N, CA, C and O of each residue as an XYZ file, in Angstrom:
804
protein
N       9.371    -80.437   -142.820
C      10.223    -79.252   -142.688
C      10.790    -78.898   -144.063
O      11.335    -79.751   -144.764
N      10.652    -77.618   -144.436
C      11.133    -77.170   -145.732
C      12.642    -76.965   -145.688
O      13.160    -76.312   -144.782
N      13.337    -77.520   -146.660
C      14.801    -77.385   -146.713
C      15.165    -76.036   -147.327
O      14.605    -75.627   -148.344
N      16.103    -75.363   -146.694
C      16.559    -74.068   -147.201
C      17.309    -74.260   -148.514
O      18.079    -75.210   -148.656
N      17.088    -73.356   -149.481
C      17.836    -73.470   -150.733
C      19.321    -73.185   -150.508
O      19.681    -72.385   -149.645
N      20.170    -73.835   -151.279
C      21.617    -73.631   -151.174
C      22.063    -72.668   -152.264
O      21.746    -72.858   -153.438
N      22.799    -71.637   -151.872
C      23.299    -70.668   -152.834
C      24.818    -70.764   -152.877
O      25.491    -70.511   -151.878
N      25.344    -71.124   -154.019
C      26.793    -71.264   -154.162
C      27.440    -69.905   -154.368
O      26.771    -68.909   -154.646
N      28.755    -69.891   -154.224
C      29.526    -68.667   -154.477
C      29.280    -68.176   -155.901
O      29.121    -66.977   -156.130
N      29.251    -69.105   -156.855
C      29.048    -68.736   -158.263
C      27.683    -68.087   -158.471
O      27.562    -67.131   -159.237
N      26.667    -68.593   -157.801
C      25.328    -68.021   -157.910
C      25.292    -66.597   -157.354
O      24.626    -65.718   -157.902
N      26.010    -66.390   -156.270
C      26.056    -65.064   -155.652
C      26.773    -64.072   -156.579
O      26.321    -62.940   -156.754
N      27.897    -64.508   -157.170
C      28.630    -63.644   -158.105
C      27.774    -63.345   -159.336
O      27.746    -62.212   -159.818
N      27.084    -64.350   -159.836
C      26.210    -64.153   -160.993
C      25.115    -63.130   -160.674
O      24.781    -62.292   -161.512
N      24.562    -63.201   -159.471
C      23.530    -62.246   -159.072
C      24.107    -60.827   -159.007
O      23.464    -59.872   -159.440
N      25.318    -60.696   -158.465
C      25.966    -59.382   -158.387
C      26.253    -58.832   -159.784
O      26.079    -57.641   -160.041
N      26.692    -59.713   -160.680
C      26.950    -59.303   -162.066
C      25.656    -58.846   -162.735
O      25.641    -57.826   -163.424
N      24.572    -59.594   -162.536
C      23.283    -59.228   -163.133
C      22.808    -57.871   -162.616
O      22.290    -57.061   -163.384
N      22.982    -57.622   -161.324
C      22.595    -56.324   -160.754
C      23.423    -55.190   -161.354
O      22.892    -54.133   -161.694
N      24.725    -55.424   -161.478
C      25.610    -54.407   -162.076
C      25.197    -54.128   -163.513
O      25.151    -52.976   -163.944
N      24.903    -55.170   -164.235
C      24.511    -55.052   -165.645
C      23.193    -54.299   -165.805
O      23.007    -53.547   -166.761
N      22.291    -54.509   -164.864
C      20.965    -53.894   -164.956
C      20.931    -52.472   -164.393
O      20.306    -51.582   -164.969
N      21.612    -52.270   -163.257
C      21.424    -51.017   -162.518
C      22.721    -50.283   -162.177
O      22.673    -49.173   -161.648
N      23.863    -50.872   -162.467
C      25.124    -50.248   -162.110
C      25.645    -50.747   -160.775
O      24.903    -51.310   -159.971
N      26.950    -50.527   -160.549
C      27.601    -51.053   -159.362
C      27.024    -50.474   -158.075
O      27.029    -51.154   -157.049
N      26.530    -49.248   -158.099
C      25.998    -48.624   -156.885
C      24.843    -49.424   -156.293
O      24.546    -49.305   -155.104
N      24.196    -50.237   -157.118
C      23.051    -51.023   -156.647
C      23.467    -52.320   -155.958
O      22.625    -53.015   -155.389
N      24.746    -52.650   -156.004
C      25.202    -53.953   -155.512
C      25.577    -53.871   -154.029
O      26.565    -53.236   -153.659
N      24.785    -54.511   -153.208
C      25.055    -54.645   -151.776
C      24.745    -56.088   -151.388
O      24.141    -56.833   -152.159
N      25.159    -56.462   -150.208
C      24.829    -57.817   -149.732
C      23.310    -57.991   -149.692
O      22.799    -59.064   -150.014
N      22.599    -56.951   -149.302
C      21.137    -57.029   -149.225
C      20.511    -57.177   -150.612
O      19.604    -57.987   -150.803
N      21.002    -56.384   -151.591
C      20.407    -56.462   -152.934
C      20.724    -57.795   -153.610
O      19.906    -58.325   -154.362
N      21.922    -58.338   -153.336
C      22.263    -59.665   -153.873
C      21.326    -60.707   -153.276
O      20.807    -61.569   -153.985
N      21.117    -60.619   -151.969
C      20.221    -61.566   -151.300
C      18.808    -61.463   -151.866
O      18.154    -62.481   -152.097
N      18.337    -60.242   -152.089
C      16.997    -60.062   -152.661
C      16.923    -60.664   -154.065
O      15.918    -61.274   -154.430
N      17.977    -60.493   -154.842
C      18.024    -61.051   -156.193
C      17.906    -62.580   -156.141
O      17.286    -63.195   -157.009
N      18.502    -63.172   -155.127
C      18.487    -64.633   -154.982
C      17.248    -65.140   -154.242
O      16.988    -66.343   -154.202
N      16.483    -64.204   -153.655
C      15.347    -64.633   -152.844
C      15.803    -65.273   -151.556
O      15.257    -66.286   -151.121
N      16.812    -64.672   -150.949
C      17.474    -65.258   -149.785
C      17.656    -64.209   -148.700
O      17.400    -63.024   -148.910
N      18.104    -64.668   -147.535
C      18.581    -63.745   -146.505
C      20.018    -63.359   -146.871
O      20.583    -63.891   -147.827
N      20.590    -62.455   -146.126
C      21.974    -62.041   -146.405
C      22.997    -63.061   -145.892
O      24.170    -62.987   -146.257
N      22.574    -64.003   -145.058
C      23.511    -64.963   -144.461
C      24.331    -65.729   -145.499
O      25.547    -65.825   -145.333
N      23.722    -66.292   -146.582
C      24.544    -67.014   -147.561
C      25.573    -66.114   -148.248
O      26.661    -66.565   -148.603
N      25.224    -64.851   -148.430
C      26.161    -63.914   -149.069
C      27.368    -63.720   -148.173
O      28.508    -63.821   -148.625
N      27.117    -63.441   -146.895
C      28.216    -63.210   -145.956
C      29.039    -64.472   -145.701
O      30.250    -64.386   -145.494
N      28.408    -65.625   -145.714
C      29.140    -66.861   -145.418
C      29.939    -67.377   -146.618
O      30.920    -68.099   -146.441
N      29.528    -67.012   -147.837
C      30.197    -67.518   -149.039
C      31.321    -66.613   -149.531
O      32.227    -67.072   -150.227
N      31.269    -65.334   -149.175
C      32.245    -64.370   -149.687
C      32.934    -63.643   -148.548
O      32.327    -63.369   -147.513
N      34.191    -63.338   -148.744
C      34.968    -62.672   -147.700
C      34.557    -61.216   -147.537
O      34.457    -60.716   -146.416
N      34.316    -60.528   -148.668
C      33.997    -59.100   -148.606
C      33.381    -58.652   -149.923
O      33.364    -59.402   -150.899
N      32.876    -57.423   -149.941
C      32.359    -56.856   -151.189
C      33.499    -56.577   -152.174
O      33.271    -56.490   -153.381
N      34.718    -56.439   -151.661
C      35.869    -56.288   -152.559
C      36.027    -57.535   -153.426
O      36.345    -57.442   -154.612
N      35.803    -58.691   -152.826
C      35.872    -59.944   -153.580
C      34.782    -59.984   -154.643
O      35.027    -60.400   -155.775
N      33.576    -59.550   -154.275
C      32.472    -59.488   -155.240
C      32.848    -58.570   -156.395
O      32.637    -58.911   -157.559
N      33.405    -57.405   -156.072
C      33.783    -56.444   -157.118
C      34.831    -57.036   -158.062
O      34.727    -56.879   -159.279
N      35.832    -57.711   -157.513
C      36.879    -58.320   -158.356
C      36.277    -59.332   -159.320
O      36.635    -59.369   -160.498
N      35.364    -60.148   -158.817
C      34.779    -61.184   -159.664
C      33.850    -60.590   -160.721
O      33.828    -61.055   -161.861
N      33.086    -59.571   -160.348
C      32.211    -58.900   -161.320
C      33.063    -58.223   -162.388
O      32.712    -58.234   -163.568
N      34.188    -57.633   -161.972
C      35.096    -56.991   -162.934
C      35.621    -58.009   -163.944
O      35.656    -57.741   -165.145
N      36.027    -59.172   -163.454
C      36.524    -60.215   -164.366
C      35.466    -60.582   -165.402
O      35.770    -60.723   -166.587
N      34.228    -60.734   -164.951
C      33.150    -61.109   -165.859
C      32.861    -59.995   -166.864
O      32.633    -60.264   -168.043
N      32.871    -58.748   -166.397
C      32.619    -57.611   -167.288
C      33.730    -57.473   -168.322
O      33.462    -57.216   -169.496
N      34.983    -57.644   -167.886
C      36.113    -57.555   -168.804
C      36.053    -58.656   -169.860
O      36.309    -58.412   -171.039
N      35.713    -59.865   -169.428
C      35.652    -60.975   -170.380
C      34.556    -60.742   -171.409
O      34.736    -61.050   -172.587
N      33.425    -60.203   -170.976
C      32.351    -59.894   -171.919
C      32.804    -58.809   -172.896
O      32.531    -58.894   -174.093
N      33.499    -57.788   -172.381
C      34.011    -56.742   -173.262
C      34.989    -57.331   -174.281
O      34.948    -56.972   -175.458
N      35.862    -58.226   -173.837
C      36.818    -58.849   -174.749
C      36.112    -59.710   -175.795
O      36.578    -59.817   -176.930
N      34.993    -60.320   -175.417
C      34.207    -61.073   -176.403
C      33.722    -60.141   -177.515
O      33.756    -60.502   -178.691
N      33.275    -58.953   -177.143
C      32.866    -57.954   -178.139
C      34.058    -57.580   -179.018
O      33.917    -57.458   -180.235
N      35.235    -57.398   -178.404
C      36.417    -56.947   -179.136
C      36.967    -58.016   -180.077
O      37.680    -57.699   -181.030
N      36.641    -59.267   -179.816
C      37.119    -60.350   -180.676
C      36.201    -60.601   -181.873
O      36.532    -61.397   -182.752
N      35.066    -59.933   -181.909
C      34.141    -60.125   -183.027
C      34.733    -59.541   -184.304
O      35.554    -58.624   -184.256
N      34.315    -60.073   -185.434
C      34.791    -59.571   -186.720
C      33.775    -58.573   -187.272
O      32.645    -58.931   -187.605
N      34.200    -57.322   -187.360
C      33.363    -56.272   -187.919
C      33.881    -55.831   -189.291
O      33.113    -55.613   -190.228
N      35.210    -55.709   -189.375
C      35.815    -55.178   -190.599
C      36.840    -56.125   -191.207
O      37.203    -55.978   -192.374
N      37.308    -57.094   -190.431
C      38.380    -57.972   -190.894
C      39.757    -57.468   -190.501
O      40.750    -58.167   -190.709
N      39.838    -56.256   -189.931
C      41.104    -55.688   -189.461
C      41.128    -55.801   -187.938
O      40.257    -55.253   -187.263
N      42.108    -56.501   -187.399
C      42.133    -56.832   -185.981
C      42.028    -55.614   -185.073
O      41.198    -55.589   -184.164
N      42.862    -54.606   -185.310
C      42.866    -53.435   -184.437
C      41.567    -52.650   -184.544
O      41.026    -52.193   -183.537
N      41.068    -52.492   -185.770
C      39.807    -51.772   -185.971
C      38.663    -52.549   -185.316
O      37.803    -51.959   -184.663
N      38.657    -53.860   -185.489
C      37.609    -54.685   -184.883
C      37.623    -54.565   -183.358
O      36.569    -54.516   -182.724
N      38.817    -54.518   -182.776
C      38.928    -54.372   -181.327
C      38.321    -53.051   -180.866
O      37.611    -53.000   -179.862
N      38.608    -51.979   -181.611
C      38.071    -50.657   -181.272
C      36.553    -50.621   -181.449
O      35.835    -50.093   -180.600
N      36.077    -51.181   -182.550
C      34.633    -51.205   -182.798
C      33.937    -52.007   -181.696
O      32.910    -51.581   -181.168
N      34.500    -53.165   -181.352
C      33.915    -53.990   -180.307
C      33.847    -53.271   -178.973
O      32.886    -53.435   -178.221
N      34.862    -52.477   -178.682
C      34.912    -51.697   -177.442
C      33.759    -50.704   -177.392
O      33.088    -50.572   -176.368
N      33.531    -50.003   -178.507
C      32.460    -49.001   -178.551
C      31.089    -49.673   -178.570
O      30.157    -49.199   -177.919
N      30.962    -50.762   -179.304
C      29.686    -51.482   -179.340
C      29.363    -52.044   -177.950
O      28.201    -52.051   -177.542
N      30.380    -52.514   -177.222
C      30.177    -52.954   -175.839
C      29.633    -51.798   -174.999
O      28.696    -51.983   -174.222
N      30.212    -50.616   -175.151
C      29.745    -49.446   -174.393
C      28.297    -49.119   -174.728
O      27.527    -48.711   -173.859
N      27.933    -49.302   -175.991
C      26.550    -49.030   -176.415
C      25.579    -50.093   -175.896
O      24.509    -49.767   -175.382
N      25.961    -51.361   -176.034
C      25.044    -52.452   -175.710
C      25.043    -52.822   -174.224
O      24.069    -53.380   -173.719
N      26.143    -52.507   -173.527
C      26.252    -52.821   -172.095
C      26.690    -51.561   -171.337
O      27.755    -51.555   -170.720
N      25.883    -50.502   -171.376
C      26.315    -49.215   -170.799
C      26.607    -49.281   -169.301
O      27.547    -48.637   -168.835
N      25.829    -50.040   -168.543
C      26.069    -50.108   -167.098
C      27.397    -50.792   -166.787
O      28.110    -50.382   -165.872
N      27.729    -51.834   -167.549
C      29.009    -52.509   -167.336
C      30.169    -51.621   -167.758
O      31.203    -51.598   -167.091
N      30.011    -50.888   -168.860
C      31.061    -49.966   -169.302
C      31.305    -48.906   -168.235
O      32.453    -48.605   -167.907
N      30.232    -48.342   -167.694
C      30.392    -47.304   -166.666
C      30.992    -47.896   -165.392
O      31.767    -47.230   -164.705
N      30.641    -49.136   -165.075
C      31.254    -49.802   -163.922
C      32.768    -49.878   -164.092
O      33.516    -49.566   -163.166
N      33.218    -50.293   -165.272
C      34.649    -50.466   -165.522
C      35.407    -49.147   -165.597
O      36.556    -49.073   -165.161
N      34.782    -48.103   -166.142
C      35.527    -46.885   -166.451
C      35.104    -45.641   -165.684
O      35.842    -44.656   -165.662
N      33.927    -45.664   -165.050
C      33.456    -44.463   -164.355
C      33.255    -44.744   -162.866
O      33.826    -44.062   -162.015
N      32.441    -45.748   -162.562
C      32.107    -46.013   -161.163
C      33.268    -46.628   -160.390
O      33.536    -46.229   -159.256
N      33.959    -47.596   -160.993
C      35.026    -48.304   -160.293
C      36.255    -48.482   -161.188
O      36.705    -49.608   -161.402
N      36.799    -47.385   -161.709
C      37.962    -47.543   -162.605
C      39.169    -48.062   -161.832
O      39.295    -47.857   -160.625
N      40.051    -48.739   -162.562
C      41.287    -49.218   -161.960
C      42.196    -48.049   -161.661
O      41.969    -46.940   -162.145
N      43.237    -48.292   -160.859
C      44.157    -47.216   -160.498
C      44.798    -46.621   -161.730
O      44.939    -47.281   -162.760
N      45.182    -45.374   -161.610
C      45.725    -44.630   -162.741
C      47.009    -45.262   -163.266
O      47.831    -45.769   -162.502
N      47.161    -45.220   -164.578
C      48.350    -45.774   -165.223
C      49.556    -44.869   -164.989
O      49.390    -43.733   -164.545
N      50.778    -45.353   -165.282
C      51.971    -44.518   -165.146
C      51.880    -43.273   -166.019
O      51.190    -43.267   -167.038
N      52.576    -42.227   -165.614
C      52.574    -40.994   -166.406
C      53.239    -41.223   -167.746
O      54.056    -42.130   -167.906
N      52.875    -40.380   -168.716
C      53.416    -40.526   -170.067
C      54.932    -40.459   -170.032
O      55.524    -39.575   -169.412
N      55.550    -41.428   -170.720
C      57.000    -41.471   -170.778
C      57.648    -42.261   -169.646
O      58.856    -42.498   -169.651
N      56.820    -42.670   -168.665
C      57.376    -43.434   -167.546
C      57.751    -44.835   -167.996
O      57.145    -45.386   -168.915
N      58.762    -45.413   -167.338
C      59.133    -46.778   -167.681
C      58.020    -47.714   -167.249
O      57.290    -47.430   -166.299
N      57.891    -48.841   -167.955
C      56.857    -49.797   -167.616
C      55.605    -49.644   -168.439
O      54.672    -50.432   -168.285
N      55.552    -48.631   -169.329
C      54.396    -48.533   -170.223
C      54.355    -49.786   -171.072
O      55.389    -50.343   -171.440
N      53.131    -50.223   -171.380
C      52.969    -51.598   -171.853
C      53.294    -51.861   -173.310
O      53.237    -53.018   -173.727
N      53.626    -50.878   -174.095
C      54.050    -51.225   -175.438
C      53.520    -50.342   -176.530
O      53.192    -49.177   -176.302
N      53.436    -50.906   -177.735
C      53.128    -50.138   -178.933
C      51.985    -50.766   -179.698
O      51.389    -51.756   -179.273
N      51.692    -50.156   -180.848
C      50.642    -50.689   -181.714
C      50.966    -52.120   -182.135
O      50.065    -52.948   -182.269
N      52.243    -52.410   -182.343
C      52.644    -53.773   -182.729
C      52.314    -54.769   -181.623
O      51.908    -55.899   -181.896
N      52.493    -54.340   -180.360
C      52.171    -55.219   -179.237
C      50.669    -55.505   -179.192
O      50.249    -56.634   -178.936
N      49.875    -54.473   -179.443
C      48.423    -54.643   -179.443
C      48.018    -55.595   -180.557
O      47.174    -56.468   -180.359
N      48.624    -55.425   -181.736
C      48.329    -56.310   -182.870
C      48.670    -57.750   -182.524
O      47.953    -58.675   -182.905
N      49.773    -57.936   -181.797
C      50.247    -59.283   -181.493
C      49.296    -60.052   -180.586
O      49.259    -61.282   -180.629
N      48.520    -59.338   -179.759
C      47.576    -60.022   -178.860
C      46.156    -59.955   -179.408
O      45.191    -60.049   -178.650
N      46.027    -59.796   -180.704
C      44.707    -59.839   -181.323
C      43.885    -58.597   -181.099
O      42.658    -58.646   -181.178
N      44.543    -57.469   -180.815
C      43.805    -56.228   -180.662
C      43.167    -56.054   -179.300
O      42.604    -54.994   -179.024
N      43.235    -57.053   -178.441
C      42.614    -56.984   -177.128
C      43.700    -56.861   -176.078
O      44.578    -57.719   -175.984
N      43.648    -55.800   -175.289
C      44.623    -55.574   -174.233
C      43.885    -55.649   -172.910
O      42.782    -55.117   -172.786
N      44.483    -56.308   -171.911
C      43.845    -56.376   -170.605
C      43.536    -54.973   -170.115
O      44.296    -54.036   -170.358
N      42.414    -54.838   -169.423
C      41.942    -53.530   -168.998
C      42.990    -52.768   -168.212
O      43.157    -51.564   -168.404
N      43.696    -53.455   -167.331
C      44.704    -52.806   -166.502
C      45.850    -52.243   -167.332
O      46.547    -51.332   -166.884
N      46.055    -52.777   -168.544
C      47.179    -52.359   -169.385
C      46.793    -51.378   -170.483
O      47.673    -50.870   -171.177
N      45.502    -51.093   -170.663
C      45.087    -50.278   -171.804
C      45.702    -48.880   -171.775
O      46.286    -48.429   -172.760
N      45.565    -48.201   -170.636
C      46.101    -46.843   -170.566
C      47.612    -46.839   -170.678
O      48.180    -45.974   -171.346
N      48.279    -47.799   -170.032
C      49.737    -47.862   -170.105
C      50.201    -48.138   -171.525
O      51.209    -47.587   -171.968
N      49.477    -48.983   -172.239
C      49.809    -49.259   -173.640
C      49.672    -47.994   -174.465
O      50.528    -47.693   -175.298
N      48.599    -47.255   -174.237
C      48.385    -46.006   -174.967
C      49.500    -45.007   -174.688
O      49.973    -44.333   -175.603
N      49.924    -44.909   -173.425
C      50.971    -43.960   -173.069
C      52.328    -44.371   -173.637
O      53.234    -43.546   -173.749
N      52.465    -45.644   -173.995
C      53.726    -46.122   -174.541
C      53.916    -45.826   -176.013
O      55.012    -46.015   -176.540
N      52.869    -45.362   -176.695
C      52.933    -45.127   -178.140
C      52.003    -43.968   -178.484
O      50.790    -44.100   -178.317
N      52.530    -42.829   -178.963
C      51.686    -41.660   -179.234
C      50.534    -41.947   -180.200
O      49.441    -41.407   -180.026
N      50.757    -42.780   -181.205
C      49.683    -43.060   -182.159
C      48.579    -43.897   -181.509
O      47.400    -43.727   -181.820
N      48.973    -44.808   -180.598
C      47.980    -45.590   -179.862
C      47.198    -44.676   -178.923
O      45.986    -44.832   -178.770
N      47.885    -43.725   -178.294
C      47.227    -42.795   -177.379
C      46.168    -41.975   -178.108
O      45.060    -41.808   -177.598
N      46.494    -41.462   -179.294
C      45.521    -40.684   -180.067
C      44.295    -41.523   -180.394
O      43.162    -41.073   -180.222
N      44.519    -42.724   -180.858
C      43.407    -43.608   -181.204
C      42.584    -43.970   -179.973
O      41.355    -43.924   -180.008
N      43.259    -44.327   -178.890
C      42.550    -44.759   -177.698
C      41.709    -43.629   -177.115
O      40.583    -43.854   -176.673
N      42.259    -42.405   -177.113
C      41.504    -41.255   -176.598
C      40.240    -41.045   -177.422
O      39.177    -40.767   -176.867
N      40.347    -41.175   -178.739
C      39.171    -41.013   -179.599
C      38.170    -42.139   -179.362
O      36.973    -41.894   -179.207
N      38.666    -43.374   -179.336
C      37.786    -44.536   -179.152
C      37.081    -44.463   -177.805
O      35.870    -44.667   -177.720
N      37.839    -44.172   -176.757
C      37.239    -44.121   -175.419
C      36.241    -42.963   -175.311
O      35.188    -43.096   -174.687
N      36.583    -41.835   -175.924
C      35.663    -40.704   -175.911
C      34.345    -41.036   -176.593
O      33.272    -40.713   -176.085
N      34.437    -41.682   -177.743
C      33.234    -42.089   -178.470
C      32.430    -43.095   -177.643
O      31.207    -42.993   -177.551
N      33.117    -44.058   -177.047
C      32.438    -45.058   -176.215
C      31.735    -44.393   -175.035
O      30.616    -44.770   -174.687
N      32.382    -43.409   -174.420
C      31.788    -42.718   -173.269
C      30.542    -41.941   -173.671
O      29.540    -41.961   -172.956
N      30.599    -41.258   -174.811
C      29.431    -40.523   -175.295
C      28.260    -41.462   -175.563
O      27.111    -41.152   -175.246
N      28.569    -42.607   -176.149
C      27.511    -43.553   -176.496
C      26.952    -44.234   -175.244
O      25.740    -44.411   -175.129
N      27.821    -44.614   -174.312
C      27.336    -45.290   -173.102
C      26.476    -44.354   -172.253
O      25.585    -44.807   -171.534
N      26.742    -43.056   -172.335
C      25.963    -42.063   -171.585
C      24.698    -41.629   -172.311
O      23.947    -40.788   -171.817
N      24.464    -42.212   -173.498
C      23.280    -41.904   -174.309
C      23.271    -40.469   -174.833
O      22.221    -39.936   -175.193
N      24.455    -39.849   -174.870
C      24.556    -38.514   -175.471
C      24.310    -38.616   -176.972
O      23.645    -37.768   -177.568
N      24.861    -39.675   -177.572
C      24.602    -39.971   -178.977
C      24.284    -41.454   -179.103
O      24.661    -42.260   -178.252
N      23.590    -41.799   -180.172
C      23.258    -43.201   -180.434
C      23.607    -43.491   -181.889
O      23.070    -42.865   -182.803
N      24.510    -44.442   -182.093
C      24.968    -44.733   -183.449
C      24.837    -46.220   -183.749
O      25.078    -47.055   -182.877
N      24.452    -46.558   -184.988
C      24.462    -47.962   -185.387
C      25.901    -48.448   -185.562
O      26.823    -47.643   -185.695
N      26.081    -49.751   -185.559
C      27.422    -50.335   -185.669
C      28.134    -49.885   -186.933
O      29.341    -49.643   -186.907
N      27.408    -49.769   -188.043
C      28.033    -49.360   -189.314
C      28.642    -47.959   -189.195
O      29.726    -47.702   -189.718
N      27.941    -47.062   -188.506
C      28.451    -45.692   -188.347
C      29.644    -45.669   -187.400
O      30.608    -44.939   -187.632
N      29.584    -46.461   -186.339
C      30.722    -46.578   -185.423
C      31.945    -47.073   -186.190
O      33.046    -46.548   -186.028
N      31.740    -48.087   -187.026
C      32.828    -48.656   -187.817
C      33.457    -47.617   -188.737
O      34.681    -47.509   -188.812
N      32.623    -46.855   -189.435
C      33.166    -45.872   -190.380
C      33.893    -44.749   -189.645
O      34.937    -44.286   -190.105
N      33.355    -44.307   -188.511
C      34.020    -43.245   -187.737
C      35.388    -43.696   -187.248
O      36.362    -42.948   -187.336
N      35.461    -44.910   -186.736
C      36.733    -45.397   -186.199
C      37.745    -45.677   -187.301
O      38.942    -45.454   -187.119
N      37.271    -46.165   -188.443
C      38.177    -46.405   -189.572
C      38.744    -45.089   -190.078
O      39.943    -44.982   -190.334
N      37.878    -44.081   -190.223
C      38.323    -42.762   -190.689
C      39.300    -42.137   -189.699
O      40.325    -41.586   -190.098
N      38.981    -42.222   -188.400
C      39.863    -41.637   -187.391
C      41.201    -42.362   -187.354
O      42.251    -41.728   -187.249
N      41.164    -43.688   -187.441
C      42.406    -44.460   -187.429
C      43.304    -44.099   -188.597
O      44.519    -43.971   -188.445
N      42.696    -43.935   -189.765
C      43.458    -43.545   -190.951
C      44.063    -42.163   -190.767
O      45.228    -41.941   -191.099
N      43.272    -41.228   -190.234
C      43.755    -39.862   -190.018
C      44.909    -39.830   -189.024
O      45.902    -39.136   -189.247
N      44.787    -40.575   -187.927
C      45.856    -40.597   -186.930
C      47.114    -41.252   -187.489
O      48.226    -40.827   -187.172
N      46.951    -42.280   -188.317
C      48.094    -42.937   -188.933
C      48.827    -41.966   -189.867
O      50.054    -41.875   -189.844
N      48.056    -41.246   -190.686
C      48.668    -40.280   -191.610
C      49.365    -39.163   -190.851
O      50.443    -38.719   -191.248
N      48.755    -38.705   -189.757
C      49.379    -37.668   -188.943
C      50.696    -38.160   -188.353
O      51.690    -37.434   -188.344
N      50.696    -39.393   -187.863
C      51.927    -39.957   -187.296
C      53.014    -40.075   -188.360
O      54.186    -39.809   -188.092
N      52.617    -40.478   -189.580
C      53.581    -40.570   -190.684
C      54.165    -39.201   -191.015
O      55.370    -39.072   -191.235
N      53.314    -38.181   -191.049
C      53.789    -36.816   -191.329
C      54.777    -36.354   -190.262
O      55.796    -35.737   -190.573
N      54.468    -36.658   -189.006
C      55.353    -36.262   -187.912
C      56.686    -36.995   -187.994
O      57.741    -36.408   -187.752
N      56.633    -38.293   -188.338
C      57.880    -39.054   -188.489
C      58.723    -38.502   -189.632
O      59.936    -38.340   -189.500
N      58.064    -38.215   -190.759
C      58.786    -37.674   -191.917
C      59.379    -36.304   -191.621
O      60.492    -35.999   -192.050
N      58.636    -35.478   -190.889
C      59.137    -34.155   -190.514
C      60.353    -34.294   -189.606
O      61.298    -33.510   -189.703
N      60.328    -35.281   -188.733
C      61.458    -35.528   -187.830
C      62.692    -35.972   -188.603
O      63.806    -35.549   -188.291
N      62.502    -36.826   -189.614
C      63.620    -37.287   -190.438
C      64.243    -36.136   -191.212
O      65.466    -36.044   -191.318
N      63.397    -35.251   -191.758
C      63.918    -34.103   -192.500
C      64.707    -33.179   -191.590
O      65.742    -32.638   -191.979
N      64.201    -33.002   -190.357
C      64.909    -32.152   -189.400
C      66.284    -32.684   -189.070
O      67.235    -31.914   -188.937
N      66.401    -34.011   -188.933
C      67.687    -34.636   -188.650
C      68.642    -34.464   -189.821
O      69.831    -34.219   -189.619
N      68.129    -34.591   -191.062
C      68.963    -34.485   -192.256
C      69.540    -33.080   -192.416
O      70.645    -32.914   -192.933
N      68.785    -32.063   -191.969
C      69.233    -30.666   -192.147
C      70.227    -30.244   -191.067
O      70.880    -29.208   -191.191
N      70.341    -31.042   -190.017
C      71.265    -30.636   -188.943
C      72.713    -30.872   -189.340
O      73.621    -30.588   -188.559
């Protein structure tokens, strides 16, 4: 009698992650996971409570991979490296990027100016340039200069993940460095203009 293969919870999650990475989250069902494993659907249903659990675990794996990209050294500047890693992740792992931000985005962050926004550029620097996915938008809303940078970075990542444009890492790096410098100078000009306005009152 042939013994049935045993599929662990980890194997099932790995199969779901591989499917998401290859084809996007829409391809992930109990049946497709079972097919990936060469199994019936019974081990999938018996090992996991629901597809919500599968989604949570795939999200954790996708986020950790994205953070690995963001921790790489591209320029030697922590914040710039984090931004470059984010865009390079979108380019190299487009299905996972779309899973995180298009197909299954997290709930909307608080409105601009609302209490509970996650902080400023200094806070981002303090955690090595990597902010948990759930906090990214809130962090951006907490600091106008971070919001400008994040909108540009995310926009560039979205264009690249959708194959609208294709850029080498060196070009991504130069674009983000130039944009970061421009946004910093703009913020300085706005701060200086505000100080002059106060002095004239």
